[in-house]
C-alpha positions as CSV (number, residue, x, y, z in Angstrom):
1,M,0.0,0.0,0.0
2,A,1.3,3.3,-1.0
3,D,2.2,5.8,1.9
4,P,0.0,9.0,2.5
5,H,1.5,12.1,0.7
6,S,3.5,14.3,2.6
7,S,1.8,16.8,5.0
8,T,3.0,19.6,3.2
9,D,0.7,18.9,0.4
10,D,-1.9,21.8,-0.1
11,G,-4.6,19.9,-1.5
12,S,-6.4,18.4,1.8
13,L,-10.2,18.9,2.1
14,L,-12.7,19.0,4.8
15,I,-16.4,18.5,3.5
16,A,-19.1,19.6,5.7
17,G,-22.9,19.2,5.4
18,V,-25.4,21.8,7.0
19,G,-28.8,21.3,7.6
20,Q,-31.3,18.3,6.7
21,A,-30.4,18.7,2.8
22,G,-27.0,19.5,3.4
23,C,-26.1,16.6,5.2
24,Q,-28.0,14.3,3.0
25,M,-26.1,15.5,-0.2
26,A,-22.7,15.4,2.0
27,A,-23.5,11.7,2.7
28,A,-24.4,11.1,-1.1
29,F,-20.9,12.6,-2.0
30,W,-19.0,10.4,0.5
31,A,-20.8,7.2,-0.9
32,R,-19.8,8.5,-4.4
33,V,-16.3,9.4,-3.7
34,C,-15.5,6.0,-2.0
35,R,-16.4,4.3,-5.1
36,D,-14.0,6.1,-6.9
37,H,-11.1,5.6,-4.5
38,Q,-12.0,1.8,-4.4
39,I,-13.2,2.1,-0.5
40,D,-16.1,0.1,0.6
41,P,-18.7,2.7,1.7
42,D,-20.1,0.3,4.1
43,T,-17.3,-0.5,5.8
44,G,-14.5,2.0,5.2
45,H,-11.9,-1.0,4.2
46,S,-10.2,-1.2,0.8
47,E,-9.4,-4.7,-0.2
48,S,-6.6,-3.8,-2.6
49,G,-5.7,-0.4,-1.1
50,P,-7.0,2.9,-2.3
51,T,-6.6,4.7,-5.6
52,G,-5.7,8.4,-6.4
53,R,-5.1,11.1,-3.8
54,W,-7.3,9.4,-1.2
55,D,-5.3,11.1,1.6
56,R,-6.9,14.4,0.5
57,L,-10.1,13.4,1.8
58,F,-9.5,10.4,4.2
59,S,-7.7,9.6,7.3
60,L,-6.4,6.1,7.7
61,V,-6.9,4.7,11.2
62,G,-6.0,1.0,12.6
63,T,-3.0,-0.8,12.3
64,G,-2.6,-4.2,10.0
65,S,-4.3,-4.6,6.8
66,R,-7.6,-6.1,8.6
67,D,-7.7,-3.1,10.9
68,E,-7.2,-0.5,8.6
69,R,-10.1,1.8,7.7
70,Y,-10.5,4.9,5.5
71,V,-12.6,7.5,7.6
72,P,-13.8,10.6,5.8
73,R,-12.7,14.0,6.9
74,C,-16.0,15.3,7.2
75,L,-18.4,17.5,9.7
76,F,-22.0,17.4,9.8
77,V,-23.9,20.1,11.6
78,D,-27.9,20.4,11.9
79,S,-30.1,21.8,14.5
80,D,-32.3,18.9,14.6
81,P,-30.6,15.5,15.5
82,R,-33.3,13.0,13.5
83,T,-31.4,13.2,9.9
84,A,-27.8,13.0,11.8
85,D,-29.1,10.2,13.7
86,E,-30.5,8.4,10.7
87,L,-27.0,9.1,8.6
88,K,-25.0,7.7,11.5
89,R,-26.9,4.3,11.7
90,K,-26.7,4.0,7.8
91,W,-23.0,4.8,7.6
92,R,-21.9,3.6,10.9
93,E,-18.7,1.8,9.5
94,L,-17.9,4.7,7.4
95,L,-18.5,7.9,9.3
96,N,-17.0,9.1,12.6
97,P,-20.1,9.8,15.0
98,A,-17.9,12.1,16.9
99,N,-17.8,14.4,13.9
100,F,-21.7,15.0,14.1
101,V,-22.8,18.2,15.6
102,T,-26.7,18.5,16.6
103,G,-28.9,20.7,18.5
104,E,-31.9,19.2,20.2
105,E,-34.8,20.7,17.6
106,S,-35.4,22.2,14.5
107,S,-34.6,25.9,14.0
108,G,-37.9,26.2,12.9
109,N,-37.3,27.2,9.2
110,N,-35.6,30.4,10.4
111,F,-32.4,31.7,9.5
112,A,-32.0,34.0,12.4
113,V,-32.9,31.3,14.8
114,A,-30.5,29.1,13.4
115,F,-27.5,31.8,13.0
116,R,-27.9,33.7,16.3
117,E,-29.2,31.0,18.6
118,V,-28.4,27.7,17.5
119,N,-25.1,28.6,16.1
120,D,-24.0,29.9,19.5
121,R,-25.0,26.8,21.2
122,L,-23.1,24.5,18.7
123,S,-19.9,26.6,18.0
124,S,-18.1,25.1,20.6
125,D,-18.8,21.6,19.3
126,I,-18.0,22.4,15.9
127,R,-14.6,23.9,16.9
128,D,-14.0,20.7,18.6
129,V,-14.4,18.8,15.5
130,L,-12.3,21.0,13.6
131,D,-9.5,21.1,16.3
132,R,-9.3,17.5,15.8
133,E,-9.5,17.6,12.1
134,F,-6.4,20.4,12.1
135,R,-4.3,18.1,14.2
136,K,-4.1,15.2,11.7
137,P,-1.7,15.8,9.0
138,P,-1.9,17.2,6.6
139,A,-4.2,19.9,7.8
140,P,-7.2,20.8,5.7
141,T,-6.4,23.6,3.3
142,G,-9.8,23.7,1.5
143,F,-13.5,23.3,2.4
144,I,-16.7,22.2,0.8
145,V,-20.0,22.9,2.5
146,F,-23.2,21.2,1.5
147,Q,-26.4,23.4,2.2
148,G,-29.9,23.9,1.4
149,F,-30.5,27.8,1.0
150,G,-34.3,27.5,1.7
151,G,-33.9,25.8,5.2
152,G,-33.3,27.7,8.4
153,S,-30.5,25.4,9.3
154,G,-29.0,25.3,5.7
155,S,-28.9,28.9,5.6
156,G,-28.1,30.1,9.2
157,L,-26.0,27.3,10.3
158,A,-24.1,27.3,7.1
159,A,-23.5,31.2,7.7
160,G,-22.0,30.6,10.9
161,L,-19.6,27.9,9.8
162,F,-18.2,29.9,7.1
163,E,-17.1,32.4,9.8
164,I,-15.7,29.6,11.9
165,L,-13.8,27.9,9.0
166,K,-12.4,31.6,8.1
167,S,-10.9,32.0,11.6
168,Y,-9.2,28.5,11.1
169,A,-7.9,29.0,7.7
170,P,-8.5,32.7,6.6
171,S,-6.9,32.3,2.7
172,A,-8.3,28.4,2.2
173,P,-10.6,28.2,-0.6
174,I,-14.3,27.5,0.2
175,L,-16.7,25.7,-2.3
176,S,-20.2,26.0,-1.2
177,V,-22.9,23.7,-3.0
178,G,-26.4,24.9,-2.5
179,V,-29.8,23.9,-3.7
180,L,-32.5,26.9,-4.3
181,P,-36.2,26.1,-3.3
182,S,-38.7,25.3,-5.9
183,S,-40.5,28.3,-7.1
184,T,-43.6,26.3,-7.5
185,V,-43.9,24.1,-4.6
186,S,-42.6,25.6,-1.2
187,T,-42.2,23.6,1.9
188,S,-42.0,26.6,4.0
189,V,-43.4,30.2,3.7
190,T,-40.3,31.5,5.1
191,E,-38.0,30.0,1.9
192,P,-37.4,33.4,0.3
193,Y,-36.2,35.2,3.4
194,N,-33.7,32.3,4.3
195,S,-32.4,32.1,0.7
196,V,-31.5,35.7,0.6
197,F,-29.8,35.7,3.6
198,G,-28.0,32.4,3.1
199,I,-27.1,33.4,-0.6
200,E,-25.9,36.8,0.9
201,A,-23.4,35.0,3.3
202,A,-21.9,32.8,0.6
203,L,-21.3,35.4,-1.8
204,R,-19.7,37.0,1.0
205,N,-17.6,34.3,2.1
206,V,-16.9,31.5,-0.4
207,D,-14.6,31.3,-3.5
208,L,-17.5,29.7,-5.6
209,S,-21.0,28.9,-4.7
210,L,-22.4,26.1,-6.9
211,V,-26.1,26.7,-7.0
212,F,-28.6,24.2,-8.2
213,H,-32.4,24.8,-8.6
214,N,-34.8,22.1,-7.8
215,D,-37.2,22.5,-10.5
216,L,-34.2,22.0,-12.8
217,L,-32.7,19.2,-11.1
218,L,-36.0,17.0,-11.1
219,N,-36.2,17.7,-14.8
220,L,-32.7,16.5,-15.4
221,A,-33.4,13.3,-13.6
222,S,-36.4,12.5,-15.6
223,T,-35.5,13.5,-18.8
224,H,-31.7,12.8,-19.3
225,W,-31.3,10.1,-16.8
226,E,-34.9,8.5,-17.4
227,I,-35.6,8.1,-13.7
228,E,-39.3,7.7,-13.3
229,N,-40.8,9.8,-10.6
230,P,-37.3,11.0,-9.0
231,S,-37.0,11.4,-5.5
232,M,-34.7,13.7,-3.4
233,E,-32.4,10.9,-3.0
234,H,-32.0,10.7,-6.7
235,I,-31.5,14.6,-6.5
236,D,-28.7,14.2,-3.9
237,G,-27.1,11.5,-5.9
238,L,-27.0,13.7,-9.1
239,I,-25.4,16.5,-7.0
240,A,-23.1,14.1,-5.5
241,D,-21.9,13.0,-8.9
242,M,-21.5,16.5,-10.3
243,V,-19.3,17.5,-7.3
244,A,-17.3,14.2,-7.7
245,S,-16.7,15.2,-11.1
246,I,-15.7,18.8,-10.2
247,T,-13.2,17.7,-7.7
248,G,-11.8,14.6,-9.9
249,P,-8.7,16.8,-10.6
250,V,-8.1,17.3,-6.9
251,R,-8.3,13.7,-6.1
252,F,-6.5,12.1,-9.1
253,D,-3.2,12.8,-10.5
254,G,-3.6,13.3,-14.4
255,Q,-1.5,11.8,-17.2
256,E,-0.1,15.0,-18.0
257,Q,-0.1,16.9,-14.7
258,P,-0.2,16.2,-10.9
259,A,-3.6,16.6,-9.1
260,T,-4.4,20.3,-8.4
261,P,-5.6,21.9,-5.4
262,L,-9.3,22.8,-5.1
263,G,-8.4,26.7,-5.3
264,A,-7.2,26.3,-8.7
265,V,-10.3,24.6,-9.7
266,L,-12.6,27.4,-8.2
267,N,-10.2,30.1,-9.8
268,D,-11.1,28.5,-13.3
269,L,-14.8,28.5,-12.5
270,A,-15.0,31.9,-10.9
271,P,-12.2,34.1,-12.4
272,H,-13.9,37.4,-11.2
273,P,-14.6,37.9,-7.4
274,D,-17.8,39.8,-8.2
275,F,-19.3,36.8,-9.9
276,P,-18.6,33.7,-7.5
277,L,-21.9,31.7,-8.6
278,A,-22.0,29.0,-11.0
279,T,-24.7,26.2,-11.8
280,G,-24.3,22.8,-13.6
281,T,-25.6,19.8,-15.1
282,I,-24.5,16.2,-15.9
283,F,-25.5,13.7,-18.6
284,P,-24.6,10.2,-19.6
285,L,-21.8,10.3,-22.2
286,Q,-23.6,7.4,-23.8
287,S,-26.4,9.6,-24.9
288,I,-23.6,11.5,-27.1
289,L,-21.8,8.2,-28.4
290,R,-25.3,6.7,-29.1
291,K,-25.8,9.5,-31.7
292,N,-22.3,10.3,-32.9
293,A,-20.6,6.8,-33.4
294,S,-17.5,8.7,-34.9
295,I,-16.8,10.6,-31.6
296,R,-13.7,8.7,-29.8
297,T,-11.4,11.1,-28.2
298,S,-11.7,13.9,-25.4
299,G,-11.1,16.6,-27.9
300,Q,-14.1,15.2,-30.0
301,I,-16.3,15.2,-27.0
302,L,-15.2,18.8,-25.9
303,N,-16.0,20.1,-29.4
304,H,-19.3,18.2,-29.5
305,V,-20.5,19.5,-26.0
306,L,-19.7,23.0,-26.9
307,E,-21.4,23.1,-30.1
308,K,-24.3,20.9,-29.8
309,N,-25.2,20.1,-25.9
310,L,-24.9,23.6,-24.1
311,D,-28.8,23.6,-24.3
312,L,-28.6,20.7,-21.6
313,C,-27.2,23.0,-18.9
314,P,-29.2,26.0,-17.5
315,C,-27.9,29.5,-17.6
316,T,-26.2,29.4,-20.9
317,E,-28.4,32.0,-22.5
318,G,-26.6,34.7,-21.3
319,T,-22.8,36.1,-21.5
320,I,-20.8,33.1,-20.2
321,L,-18.0,33.9,-17.9
322,S,-16.4,30.5,-17.4
323,L,-17.5,26.9,-18.6
324,G,-16.0,23.9,-17.0
325,L,-16.4,20.1,-18.5
326,Y,-15.6,17.2,-16.5
327,G,-15.9,13.4,-17.0
328,A,-16.3,10.8,-14.5
329,S,-17.2,7.2,-14.3
330,R,-19.0,5.3,-11.9
331,A,-16.5,2.5,-12.1
332,G,-13.8,4.7,-10.9
333,I,-11.5,7.5,-12.4
334,P,-8.6,6.0,-13.8
335,G,-6.4,9.1,-14.5
336,Y,-7.3,12.4,-15.9
337,R,-5.9,13.8,-19.3
338,T,-6.3,17.4,-19.7
339,V,-7.4,18.5,-23.3
340,N,-6.1,22.2,-23.7
341,D,-7.7,25.1,-25.6
342,A,-5.7,24.3,-28.9
343,E,-8.1,21.3,-29.2
344,S,-11.3,22.8,-28.3
345,T,-13.7,25.0,-30.5
346,E,-13.1,28.7,-30.5
347,N,-16.1,30.1,-28.5
348,E,-15.6,33.9,-28.5
349,G,-18.5,34.4,-26.2
350,I,-16.4,32.5,-23.7
351,P,-13.8,34.7,-22.1
352,H,-12.4,32.4,-19.5
353,F,-12.4,28.4,-20.3
354,A,-11.9,25.9,-17.7
355,Q,-10.3,22.8,-19.3
356,L,-11.9,19.6,-20.0
357,H,-10.8,16.6,-17.6
358,L,-11.5,13.2,-19.1
359,S,-10.0,10.0,-19.4
360,A,-7.9,9.9,-22.6
361,E,-10.5,7.1,-24.1
362,P,-13.5,7.6,-22.1
363,S,-15.6,4.6,-21.3
364,P,-19.1,4.8,-22.6
365,H,-20.3,4.4,-19.0
366,S,-18.7,7.9,-17.9
367,S,-21.0,10.9,-17.5
368,I,-20.1,14.5,-18.7
369,C,-20.5,17.3,-16.1
370,V,-20.9,20.8,-17.4
371,V,-20.4,23.6,-15.0
372,V,-21.3,27.3,-16.2
373,N,-20.8,30.7,-14.8
374,S,-23.1,33.2,-16.7
375,S,-24.9,36.4,-16.5
376,S,-28.2,34.2,-16.5
377,I,-27.8,33.2,-12.9
378,G,-28.4,36.7,-12.0
379,Q,-32.0,35.9,-13.3
380,W,-32.4,33.3,-10.5
381,L,-31.1,35.9,-7.9
382,E,-33.7,38.6,-9.2
383,E,-36.6,35.9,-9.1
384,L,-35.6,35.3,-5.5
385,C,-35.3,38.8,-4.6
386,D,-38.9,39.4,-6.0
387,R,-40.3,36.7,-4.0
388,F,-38.7,38.1,-0.9
389,D,-39.7,41.6,-1.6
390,Q,-43.5,40.3,-1.9
391,L,-43.4,39.0,1.9
392,W,-41.1,42.1,2.9
393,E,-43.6,44.5,1.6
394,R,-46.2,43.2,3.9
395,K,-43.8,42.4,6.6
396,A,-45.0,38.9,6.3
397,F,-43.4,36.6,8.9
398,A,-40.9,39.5,9.7
399,N,-41.6,39.1,13.4
400,W,-40.2,35.6,13.3
401,Y,-36.9,37.2,12.5
402,L,-37.2,40.3,14.3
403,D,-38.2,38.3,17.7
404,A,-35.0,36.1,17.1
405,G,-32.7,39.3,17.2
406,M,-32.5,40.7,13.7
407,T,-33.4,44.4,13.1
408,E,-35.3,45.8,9.9
409,A,-32.2,47.6,8.9
410,E,-30.1,44.5,9.1
411,I,-32.7,42.6,7.1
412,E,-33.0,45.4,4.4
413,N,-29.0,45.5,4.3
414,L,-28.7,42.1,3.5
415,R,-31.2,42.1,0.9
416,R,-29.8,45.2,-0.8
417,E,-26.3,43.4,-1.0
418,V,-27.9,40.6,-3.2
419,G,-29.6,43.1,-5.2
420,F,-26.3,44.8,-5.8
421,R,-25.3,41.2,-7.1
422,V,-28.2,41.3,-9.5
423,D,-27.2,44.7,-10.7
424,R,-23.7,43.4,-11.5
425,Y,-24.9,40.6,-13.5
426,R,-27.2,42.9,-15.5
427,D,-24.0,45.3,-16.4
428,I,-22.1,42.1,-17.9
């Protein structure tokens, strides 16, 4: 078995799930990357030794091949213990139960309660987990935070966690992965408030916020993946596949270059600090190969996706600031080959282009993940602000937030900050 890489490596990550949706997405991500690295997600064991840069996400515990287990470097935070308890039972051999931090009851779908009250109660326990993880070499130098923007915990506790992470590693890159609530089916009347507050915290603290829309994910599952009656478990799986694809270059050495730190990936996708939002989609490579038998190489796939398949990805109608294409196989990632710009189609509308990472001879069972940062994302923010304004003009449910310690001036300032981003997107 290969020795872990040096503690001077700057690519180690800590993965956090916050709130019910965030914890479920994070668990799905761990199940996915375990398969990539040939680690059994049910036991934490690896029969022949893990592949790739496994030490960037896992700690090795135990001595001797029979006792060795690969434990995710993770943190799960929620105000309500029920989801955490379920995950601890399901993944009891994989996830360290000491890395779960929960309160005693729900935050009531209230950002203010989660951020001001629950966060204060849980912050000491959160820091205890981080202290343990930072004592393990190599210390984390990057973070991925899964969250649901519409929930109280997903928005409020995540906002508090961003501040804590910054206190441990001020310059470490942070990727947030968040889901916006459905515009047609609401699970809580306060979703617009929570989402605006949560988005503002992400924009202020992270290097890139990868944002997904529930409505579009459900459509993706049913159309491109032909899943009948897709559930939230299916949605979590698709998000996990996309984040696994994006982090593939971080977790595996390429055929032409070593594995890259998370910060380099995020810099490609968010080349301008005023626009740290992106979204994405994922579709089976088989759907391309079935219609185009002549496609065989990564370069040909890149050209085809740019020319024919951008309509599969949301938010490609406006000005594209950056575009990333990533490939992955559920059977594992044998090694990445970087396709450089010389092999790609010239696209004058794409001023910054993130390279395609895909196996040199892609398997038909691979997937293509497209990540786009464009001016169209501003429309999502604008729609969210409109829903916020419809409530705030009537001060509907405002007392829930005011009673939890927020002021009207603070609420209006947070809304104004998100509105500023909308204006910046309009100006592109």
